[in-house]
C-alpha positions as CSV (number, residue, x, y, z in Angstrom):
1,X,13.2,195.8,58.0
2,X,10.3,196.4,55.7
3,X,7.6,198.9,56.6
4,X,5.0,196.6,55.0
5,X,3.2,194.0,57.1
6,X,2.1,190.8,55.4
7,X,1.0,188.7,58.3
8,X,-2.6,189.8,58.4
9,X,-5.6,189.3,56.1
10,X,-5.6,193.0,55.2
11,X,-2.1,193.0,53.6
12,X,-1.2,189.4,52.8
13,X,-1.5,190.2,49.1
14,X,1.7,192.3,49.3
15,X,4.0,189.3,50.0
16,X,5.0,188.4,46.5
17,X,6.1,192.0,45.6
18,X,7.7,193.1,48.8
19,X,11.2,193.5,47.2
20,X,9.6,195.5,44.4
21,X,7.7,197.7,46.9
22,X,11.0,198.5,48.6
23,X,12.4,199.6,45.3
24,X,9.3,201.7,44.7
25,X,9.9,203.5,48.0
26,X,13.5,204.2,47.1
27,X,12.5,205.7,43.8
28,X,9.8,207.8,45.5
29,X,12.4,209.3,47.9
30,X,14.8,210.0,45.1
31,X,12.2,211.7,42.9
32,X,10.8,213.8,45.8
33,X,14.1,215.7,45.8
34,X,13.9,219.4,45.0
35,X,16.1,222.4,45.6
36,X,13.1,224.1,47.1
37,X,13.0,222.7,50.7
38,X,9.2,223.1,51.1
39,X,8.5,221.0,48.1
40,X,10.3,218.0,49.6
41,X,9.0,218.6,53.1
42,X,5.3,218.5,52.0
43,X,5.7,215.7,49.5
44,X,7.5,213.6,52.1
45,X,4.9,214.5,54.7
46,X,2.0,213.2,52.7
47,X,3.7,210.1,51.1
48,X,5.4,209.0,54.3
49,X,2.1,209.3,56.2
50,X,1.4,205.8,55.0
51,X,-1.6,204.5,53.0
52,X,-2.5,201.2,51.4
53,X,-0.3,201.7,48.3
54,X,-3.0,199.8,46.4
55,X,-2.5,201.5,43.1
56,X,1.3,200.9,42.8
57,X,0.9,197.4,44.1
58,X,-1.5,196.7,41.2
59,X,1.2,197.8,38.7
60,X,3.7,195.4,40.3
61,X,1.3,192.4,40.6
62,X,-0.1,192.7,37.1
63,X,3.4,193.0,35.6
64,X,4.8,190.1,37.5
65,X,1.7,188.0,36.9
66,X,2.3,188.4,33.2
67,X,5.9,187.4,33.4
68,X,7.7,190.8,33.5
69,X,11.3,190.4,34.7
70,X,12.7,194.0,34.4
71,X,12.7,197.0,36.7
72,X,10.7,199.7,34.9
73,X,7.5,198.5,36.6
74,X,8.9,200.0,39.8
75,X,9.3,203.4,38.2
76,X,5.8,203.2,36.9
77,X,4.4,202.2,40.3
78,X,6.1,205.2,41.8
79,X,4.7,207.4,39.1
80,X,1.2,206.1,39.9
81,X,1.8,206.9,43.6
82,X,2.9,210.5,42.7
83,X,-0.3,211.0,40.6
84,X,-2.4,209.7,43.4
85,X,-0.7,211.8,46.1
86,X,-1.1,214.9,43.9
87,X,-4.9,214.3,43.7
88,X,-5.0,213.9,47.5
89,X,-3.3,217.2,48.1
90,X,-5.7,218.9,45.7
91,X,-8.8,217.1,47.1
92,X,-8.0,218.0,50.7
93,X,-7.9,221.7,49.7
94,X,-11.2,221.5,47.8
95,X,-12.9,219.6,50.6
96,X,-11.3,221.6,53.4
97,X,-10.2,218.3,54.9
98,X,-8.7,218.3,58.4
99,X,-7.3,214.7,58.6
100,X,-5.5,212.5,56.1
101,X,-4.3,209.0,57.2
102,X,-4.7,209.9,60.9
103,X,-2.7,213.1,60.9
104,X,-3.5,216.7,60.1
105,X,-3.9,217.0,56.3
106,X,-1.2,218.9,54.4
107,X,-3.4,221.9,53.8
108,X,-3.9,222.2,57.5
109,X,-0.2,221.9,58.3
110,X,1.2,224.0,55.5
111,X,-1.6,226.0,54.0
112,X,-3.8,225.7,50.9
113,X,-1.4,227.5,48.5
114,X,1.6,225.3,49.3
115,X,-0.5,222.1,49.1
116,X,-1.8,223.0,45.6
117,X,1.6,224.0,44.3
118,X,3.3,220.9,45.7
119,X,0.5,218.8,44.1
120,X,1.4,220.4,40.8
121,X,5.1,219.5,41.4
122,X,4.1,215.9,42.0
123,X,2.0,215.8,38.8
124,X,4.9,217.2,36.7
125,X,7.5,214.9,38.3
126,X,5.2,212.0,37.5
127,X,5.2,213.0,33.8
128,X,9.0,213.2,33.9
129,X,9.1,209.7,35.3
130,X,6.7,208.2,32.9
131,X,8.5,209.7,29.9
132,X,11.8,208.1,31.2
133,X,10.3,204.7,30.6
134,X,10.1,205.4,26.9
135,X,6.9,203.6,26.1
136,X,4.4,205.8,24.1
137,X,1.4,203.5,24.8
138,X,2.0,203.8,28.6
139,X,2.4,207.6,28.3
140,X,-0.9,207.7,26.4
141,X,-2.7,205.7,29.1
142,X,-1.4,207.8,31.9
143,X,-2.0,211.1,30.2
144,X,-5.6,210.2,29.5
145,X,-6.1,208.9,33.0
146,X,-4.7,212.1,34.6
147,X,-7.0,214.2,32.4
148,X,-10.1,212.1,33.2
149,X,-9.3,212.3,36.9
150,X,-9.3,216.1,36.8
151,X,-12.6,216.0,34.9
152,X,-14.0,213.7,37.5
153,X,-13.1,216.1,40.3
154,X,-14.9,218.9,38.4
155,X,-17.9,216.7,37.9
156,X,-18.0,215.9,41.6
157,X,-17.8,219.6,42.4
158,X,-20.7,220.4,40.1
159,X,-22.8,217.8,41.9
160,X,-22.2,219.1,45.4
161,X,-25.5,220.0,47.1
162,X,-27.5,218.6,44.2
163,X,-30.1,216.1,45.2
164,X,-31.0,215.4,41.6
165,X,-27.8,213.3,41.2
166,X,-28.9,209.7,40.4
167,X,-27.0,206.4,40.5
168,X,-25.9,206.5,36.9
169,X,-24.4,210.0,37.2
170,X,-22.7,209.1,40.5
171,X,-21.1,205.9,38.9
172,X,-19.7,208.1,36.1
173,X,-18.1,210.4,38.7
174,X,-16.5,207.6,40.7
175,X,-15.2,205.9,37.6
176,X,-13.5,209.1,36.6
177,X,-12.2,210.3,39.9
178,X,-11.2,207.0,41.5
179,X,-11.5,203.9,39.3
180,X,-9.7,205.3,36.3
181,X,-6.4,205.4,38.2
182,X,-6.9,201.7,39.2
183,X,-7.6,200.9,35.6
184,X,-4.6,202.7,34.4
185,X,-2.4,201.1,37.0
186,X,-3.3,197.6,35.8
187,X,-3.2,198.5,32.1
188,X,0.4,199.9,32.3
189,X,1.4,196.8,34.3
190,X,0.3,194.7,31.4
191,X,1.8,197.0,28.8
192,X,5.2,197.0,30.4
193,X,5.1,193.2,30.4
194,X,4.4,193.4,26.7
195,X,1.2,191.3,27.1
196,X,-1.2,190.7,24.3
197,X,-3.9,193.2,23.6
198,X,-6.5,190.7,25.0
199,X,-4.6,190.6,28.3
200,X,-4.1,194.3,28.4
201,X,-7.8,194.8,28.1
202,X,-8.5,192.2,30.7
203,X,-6.1,193.9,33.1
204,X,-7.8,197.2,32.5
205,X,-11.2,195.7,33.2
206,X,-9.9,194.2,36.4
207,X,-8.6,197.5,37.6
208,X,-11.7,199.4,36.7
209,X,-14.0,197.0,38.5
210,X,-11.7,196.9,41.5
211,X,-11.5,200.7,41.7
212,X,-15.3,201.0,41.6
213,X,-15.6,198.5,44.5
214,X,-13.0,200.4,46.5
215,X,-14.9,203.7,46.1
216,X,-18.2,202.1,46.9
217,X,-16.8,200.6,50.1
218,X,-15.4,204.1,51.0
219,X,-18.9,205.4,50.6
220,X,-20.1,202.8,53.1
221,X,-17.3,203.5,55.6
222,X,-18.1,207.2,55.6
223,X,-21.3,206.3,57.4
224,X,-20.3,203.1,59.2
225,X,-16.5,203.3,59.6
226,X,-14.3,204.2,62.6
227,X,-12.4,207.5,62.5
228,X,-9.4,206.0,64.4
229,X,-9.1,203.0,62.1
230,X,-9.7,204.9,58.9
231,X,-7.5,207.9,59.7
232,X,-10.1,210.4,58.7
233,X,-13.4,211.6,60.1
234,X,-16.6,209.8,59.1
235,X,-19.6,211.7,57.9
236,X,-17.5,214.1,55.8
237,X,-19.4,213.3,52.5
238,X,-22.7,214.2,54.0
239,X,-21.4,217.4,55.6
240,X,-19.8,218.4,52.3
241,X,-23.1,217.9,50.5
242,X,-21.9,214.9,48.4
243,X,-24.6,212.6,47.1
244,X,-22.8,209.3,47.4
245,X,-24.6,206.0,46.6
246,X,-25.9,205.4,50.2
247,X,-27.5,208.8,50.3
248,X,-28.9,208.5,46.7
249,X,-30.5,205.2,47.7
250,X,-32.1,206.8,50.8
251,X,-33.4,209.7,48.8
252,X,-34.9,207.4,46.1
253,X,-36.3,204.8,48.5
254,X,-36.9,206.5,51.8
255,X,-40.1,208.0,53.2
256,X,-41.3,211.4,52.3
257,X,-40.1,212.7,55.6
258,X,-36.6,211.2,55.1
259,X,-36.5,212.7,51.6
260,X,-37.2,216.1,53.1
261,X,-34.5,215.6,55.6
262,X,-32.0,214.7,52.9
263,X,-33.1,217.8,50.9
264,X,-32.6,220.1,53.9
265,X,-29.3,218.5,54.9
266,X,-27.8,218.6,51.4
267,X,-29.3,221.7,49.7
268,X,-29.5,224.0,52.8
269,X,-26.5,222.5,54.7
270,X,-28.8,222.2,57.7
271,X,-26.6,220.7,60.4
272,X,-29.6,219.8,62.6
273,X,-30.4,217.1,60.0
274,X,-27.1,215.4,59.9
275,X,-27.6,212.9,62.7
276,X,-31.1,211.9,61.5
277,X,-30.0,211.5,57.9
278,X,-27.0,209.4,58.9
279,X,-29.1,207.2,61.1
280,X,-31.6,206.7,58.3
281,X,-28.9,205.8,55.8
282,X,-27.6,203.1,58.3
283,X,-31.1,201.7,58.9
284,X,-32.8,201.8,55.5
285,X,-30.7,199.2,53.6
286,X,-28.6,201.8,51.8
287,X,-25.3,200.4,53.1
288,X,-26.3,196.9,52.2
289,X,-27.3,198.0,48.7
290,X,-24.0,199.8,48.3
291,X,-22.0,196.8,49.5
292,X,-23.9,194.6,47.0
293,X,-22.9,196.9,44.2
294,X,-19.3,196.7,45.4
295,X,-19.6,192.9,45.5
296,X,-20.9,192.9,41.9
297,X,-17.9,194.9,40.8
298,X,-15.5,192.5,42.5
299,X,-17.1,189.6,40.7
300,X,-16.5,191.4,37.4
301,X,-12.9,191.9,38.5
302,X,-12.4,188.3,39.3
303,X,-14.0,187.3,36.0
304,X,-11.5,189.5,34.1
305,X,-8.6,187.7,35.7
306,X,-9.7,184.4,34.1
307,X,-7.9,185.6,30.9
308,X,-4.6,185.3,32.8
309,X,-5.1,181.6,33.5
310,X,-2.4,179.5,32.0
311,X,0.1,182.3,32.2
312,X,1.8,180.8,35.3
313,X,0.8,183.8,37.2
314,X,0.9,181.7,40.4
315,X,1.4,183.7,43.6
316,X,0.8,187.0,41.8
317,X,-2.5,185.9,40.5
318,X,-3.4,184.6,43.9
319,X,-2.5,188.0,45.4
320,X,-4.7,189.8,42.9
321,X,-7.7,187.7,44.0
322,X,-6.9,188.3,47.6
323,X,-6.7,192.0,46.9
324,X,-10.1,191.8,45.2
325,X,-11.6,190.2,48.3
326,X,-9.9,192.7,50.6
327,X,-11.5,195.6,48.7
328,X,-15.0,194.6,49.9
329,X,-14.1,193.2,53.3
330,X,-11.9,196.0,54.6
331,X,-12.8,198.4,57.4
332,X,-10.3,201.1,56.6
């Protein structure tokens, strides 16, 4: 029986690629093998904890929408999941996270050193897998994406507890640390299908816009989500001193008193301000503004898919549109 559910609005887009997803899972389990027991234990712990598998699904859907009939797209989808999982392991160490997908994060369960090193293992295994496909354009895309993701994490680190971060700077950070892997997932799906350059560019635009929308909704949910449903604690961004878009909006549009609260909360890590700042973010229109930005990104993603019309993408194209809608309607 498949572990993937397709009978609800939050995952119906998976239906056309369920057989491919099962193949991806088999590849993941095969490639997690290591003679070092701890490597396999931690890798399996984080990967089997679940997750939306959005990035590998994008590889599969784009490739199929463009007529691909082979099997290498499954290897590439597993590669993307390894890269993503490696970033999660490293992120949780940097952020001192306690929960990931509703269970104790790997750094809590196994320690920081083990989490970082297993993250490195997953990165290097991902590169072995992408090389095995034998497509230099795909290798180039994934190498660039991995490098930019690392830069994005460093950019975010330099912005911690910096109230001078504006919307433009923040958008650059989330493109690098989040949207770039969405973009790369779609781009390599088109490349493995040997699509025209026009369609490869359209796939990349779709992925980039979708990734931006996903991160912006994550920003909203960190203030307005539910810990049980999301599998991680809400309010982490504020406590970690991260100026996400809702907080940037409050700081730029709030009252002088609210701006001072933000400054104390972010710069001085004054825990007495957290509740007041969180309440102000939820009441000042910041979440609505952020949702509107996510909606604009989804509109751009949908527009990019127009290039696929006439390809006979059928159910795969429909699933991509459903995934775009899910990205802004989700609560987890």
